[in-house]
N, C-alpha and C positions, 0 to 999 in steps of 0.2 A: 378160103385157104387150102384148103386140106388138099386138092390135086396137088401141090407143087410139092410136098415131100408124102406121097401116099403111107398110110399106116403110122406115120410119126405123132400126129397129134393129137392120137386116141390113146397114148402112153403117159398115165401120168407119171414118170420118169422127164418125160420129156418136159412138164412145167419146171419141175426139179432142175434140171441141168440147165436149165435159163433162169431160173432163182440163184445162179452163180456158185449153185453145186456140183459145178463140172467133175469136179474132182471127186466126191465122194462118187456122182454117179457114175463114174467110168468103170464102176468095179460093179456093179448091176448088168445084168443083162437085160437085153431090149428088144421087143420082135418088131417085124416090119415086114409089111407084102410089098416087094419088088418082084423081083426075076425070081425061079424058084431057086437058082444058086445060093442066093444071099435072102431067100423068105425067114432063116432065122439068123441074126446077124448081132452085134454088136455093141461094142462099148464105146464110151464119151467119144472116140479118137474118130469113130465112124459117125458118131453123130453128129459132130461139127460141120460135117456136109449141109447139116440144114441150118448153122449159125449166118449164113452170109443171105440167103433168099429169104430167111424170117428175121433179119435185123431191125429193121425197118417196121415190123408190123408189133417191133413193141417190148421184143424179148431182149435178153440182156448181152447177149453172146461177144457181136460186133462191140458195144459198147462197153464191154468190159475185156474182150482178147480179142485185139487186133493192134496190128502197127498203125492203125490210123488215125488212135486213138490214145495211145499208152504214150506216156512219156518216158525216154529214153536215157536221158542227162542225170547224170546222179547227184550236181546241184539244184536243178530245177525240182528233183522228186524230194531230195531233203529239205527243200523249203515249200516244201507243201503243193508242189505243180501251180505254181504262182506267177507265172513268168508273163505273162499277158501284157505288161507293160516293162520289160527288163530288158535295155539293149546291152548291158554287159555279160549274157548268157548267149554264149558260143550257139547253143541249139533253141534258142528262145526264138529265132524268126519261124518254127515251126506252132507257135502257138500262137504267133503275130507276126506278119513277113515285115511290119515296119519296125521292128526290133533291131532291124540289118542295120540301122542309122547309126548303134555304136557300133561297125565294124572299122577296126584300121588295119590296115597291112592285107597279109594272107596269113589265113588259119584252117587248119584242119582236123578232124576229131572223132573220135573210136568211141562209141557208147556199149554196154554191156548190161543185161537187167536179165540177174535170175529168176526163175519162175519157175524151178522147180521146188514146190511147196510140198510135194510128199512125194515118198520113195519110189512112185510107179511112175512118174512127171517124166520119165528117161526125154534129157537134153532139152526141157524147154526152158527157152528163153525170146528176150526181146534184145534185136542188133540194129544198133544204127551207125550208119559213117557218113561225113559228106565236111562239108568246109565253108568257110566264107572270103570275102574279096571285095576289096574298098578298089574301085575306079573314079575317074575325073567325072564320069555319066550317074552313076550310083553305084548301090554297094550289092552284091550278088551272093545268094546262099544256096547249096544244093545240098541234097539228104538222101539216103535210101534207106529205110525200115523194115526191119523184117520180123513178126509171127513166129515162131516154132512150137508149134503146144506138145511135140514131143511124139513119142514112139506108141502104138496101141493093137492091142489085139483084136479081130474079131472073131468072135467067139459062135459056137452052132449052140442054140437052143437044147436041139435033139439031144446034143450029146458035145458038154462045155469041156468033154476032154480035149477037144478035136481043134487044132487051133487052123482057123482056114488063111485068113491075110494077115501080115502087119500093116498097119498105114501110119502116113503122117501128115498132119494137115498144118500149111504153113499161108499166112497172107503177107505182100509187101506194097510201099508205098515210095514210088519216086517223087522227088518233090523239087522244084527250082521256083527259087525264090528272088526279087528286085524291090529294093526301095530307093526311095530318093527323098532328098529333103525339098519343102515347098516354101518354105521358109527357115528362119534361122530356129525357128522354135517348133515347125511341125513338118513329119515326115509321113510318107505312106507307103502303102506297100501292097506286092501281089505274090500270090503263089498260087503254079500250076502244077496240080499232082496226078500222078496216075497210080490207080489203084487195082492191085489184081489179088487172088487167093488160086488155093491148090489142095489136093489129098493126093498124096504117091503113095501107090501100092506099091511097099519095100518085098514082100514075099506073099507066094499064095493067088488065089483067084484074083484079077484086078476089079477094082472097086470105079468105075469110070466115073468119072467128074470133067466139066470143061465148065468153064467161063468166059466172058468177053470185058476185057477191063473197064473199068469208070476213068473219066475225064470230070474232074472238082476241081475248085477255086477257091483259093480266100482272100480276102482284101482287108486292111487294116491301117490303122493311122495311132502316131504317139505324138504328142504333145507336151514339150517339157518349160518346166520355168525355172528361173533364181528361186532356191529355199530360201531359209531365214538367219543365216550367216554368211557374211563377204569380210573375211580376213586375210591377212597373208599367210595366217595359217591352216584356216579353216574354211572350206567350201562346200557347200552343199546345192542339190539340186533334186526338182519333185518331178514326178512323169506320169504321164494319165495315157493310156492305149484302150482300142479296142478294136477287136476283130470280127468278122464272122468265116464259116469253117464248111466246106465242104458242099458247096453248091455246084452242080455240074450233071454231066449224065447219069443214067441209073447202072448199078452192076446186076450181070446177068449170069446165073449158073444152072446148070441141069446136072442130073445125077441118074446114072444108069437111065433104063429104061423110060426115062421122060422125053417126050417129044419136042416140046417147045421151052423155050428158057425164059426161068423166072426172072421179072425185071425188080430189083428193088434200091429203092433210094436209100442212100448212105447216112448215115447219123449227121445233122445240122446243129452248129453250135454258135450262141455268142457268146465273147470272152468282153469281160470288162477287167483293167487290172490300173493298181498303182504300182510305183516306185518312189521310194526316197535313201537318195547316195549321199554321205557324209563322208568328205576325206580329211584329215588332218595329218600334216606333215609339219613337222621342225624342221626351220631352215639350217643346214648345218650340221645336220645330223643323220642317222641314218634311220631316224623313229617315224612310222607311219603307222597309221590308223585308218582303215577303211569301213562302215557300216552300211549294209544296205537290209531295206524294209521292202519285203515285197505282198502285194494282196491279189485274189483275181476272184471274179465270181465267174462261171460258166454257167449257161441255159442251155438244156437242149430243146432244138426249136421243132422239129418234126416228128416229135412221141405220135403216135398213131394212136386211136382209140380203144385197141388192147392194153396201152400199157398204161401202169398207175400215174395219171397225171401227176399226182403230187411229188411225183418221184425224178424231177426235170432237173432241180438245183444243183448244181455242184461249187467248192469252192475251195479256197486255201491261202493261208498265210506263211509268212517264212521270215529268219533273216538270217543275215550272214555278217562276220565280223571277222574281218583279217587283218594281221600284224606285222609289222614291219614288209608287208609286200611280198610274205612267204608262206603262211602259213594259214588259214581259216576255219574257224568252227561256224556250222551251221544246222539250224533249229527249225523245225516246219511242223504244219498240223496241216493234211486235207481232209475236208467235209466232203461226205458221201451219205445222199440221202436211203439208202439201203445198205446194208449187211455184205460185205465181199470178203473174200480171204485177207487181206491186211487193212480191213477196216470197220467200223460197227458205225451202222444207222444215225444219222441224226449227229453225230460226233466230229471234232475236228481229231482225226487219227496222226500220231506224233510220230513222228521221223527224225532225223539226225546226218550229218555227215561233216566232212571236214575235206579242204584243200589244199596241196602244196604245191607252191609256185614257184618257180627257180627260173631266175632269166640270166643270161651268159653274162650280159655287164655288170649284174652284182658278184661276179667272181672275176672281172678285168678282163672280162674276152671282148672282142671288138664286133662281134657280129650282132645284129638286132631280134635274138632268137631267142625266144621263150617256149617253157614246157610246162603245161599243168597235170596234176594228177588229182581226182577227184572221186570221191568214195562216200558210197550214202547206205544207211541200213534201214529195210523196210520191217517193222515189225508184223509178225502174223495174227491174224484175230485170233485169239485162244476161245474167245465165248462161241463164235461160229460154229466149230469143229475140235473142241478140247480133246477127242482122244483117239486121234487118226494118226495110225501107224508112221512113223518115219517124218514125221511134221519138224521142221526145223523153229526155231525161237525167231529167224528173221529172214528175208532176202537182200542180196546184195546188189548193190550196184556199182558200175566205176567208169570214169571216164579218162580219157587223156588227150590232151590239146596240144599239137605244136602251130607256132604261131610263129611268121614273120612282119616284127611289129613296125615297121615303114613301107609304107608306098611303095607298091612294086616299080609302080610307072618311073617316082622319084627315082627310086633305086638305078634304073638303066639308064639314066641320062649319063 
């Protein structure tokens, strides 16, 4: 593996970086033997050039900091990232394409997840945009997700006062999903995804990086059944879902003087989840109460020999309570087998959020148009880096959704 990124693997800071200390490591200088002009270089922004070729070798780069693996929807994050069997989340088809079974009408969304965990992470964030639509042949979903690490400075070891380059790392995922009902209680789905990454030199000598996109696929299924209550005022349902993610071609990349592309498998996952939903409605009144409980288990399938095999299991639990079909509170916990900036190892790390739902028909309008605003707060792990300057108490996530709640084909008749 040492021929992939010459010089990186002999640096102790490299293992520190991929142990999820990327933010602290970015303040340290690391040598690397490449072209003479870059024989001395770089901070974590340049180190991220090594994330992708080495991800499948067991380091945490793309497992932690990537548009391919991170959730961007505020509700999903507040509920512990536990949406493997939740057909009521607009972005949940990124966990399981069969979740599109819950789509009605036409919906568009915008997700933003802050990643500026320390003051020098300038412009670091996750972004997601997309939409869903129900049709007579099945339901469709599409999304574009992007991770931007932020701007970093490449610095000479020989003279740290000399700034050589400003660089920026990002990766991107285009996702097209489809689901269809096999029966009244069983749905299946498939996603096709295009993954790519880039390192951009903003100023100074160019750091040459090139890549070849990877095509990967997800498949999933959901089975639902009636719950425990069936009255005029109260109904409930149970959902069970599973998916396999990121099976397909390898991602290929090379840096600077490398003659050949390095091909690596992207992380593959198995997700298994459940959801329980209860809806109480008082006839003739405005009272409405909805309760949603979700859970998910996620297994990292293709962890290589160099990866700690005991660190392959992730999970999440969450619940949402919505009142009068307008305001909801959400609480959740996310389990990670290793410590990172937003969680301690082997613990369910707490998150929370709220929803505000506004339907034009609630205010006397004639149009079936709804607006949904969602917000989540992810506390920062103080136990990992308690004394870093500029560290916030938490990272914000927000999502905006606009929905046309009737079938567009019916509306066109």
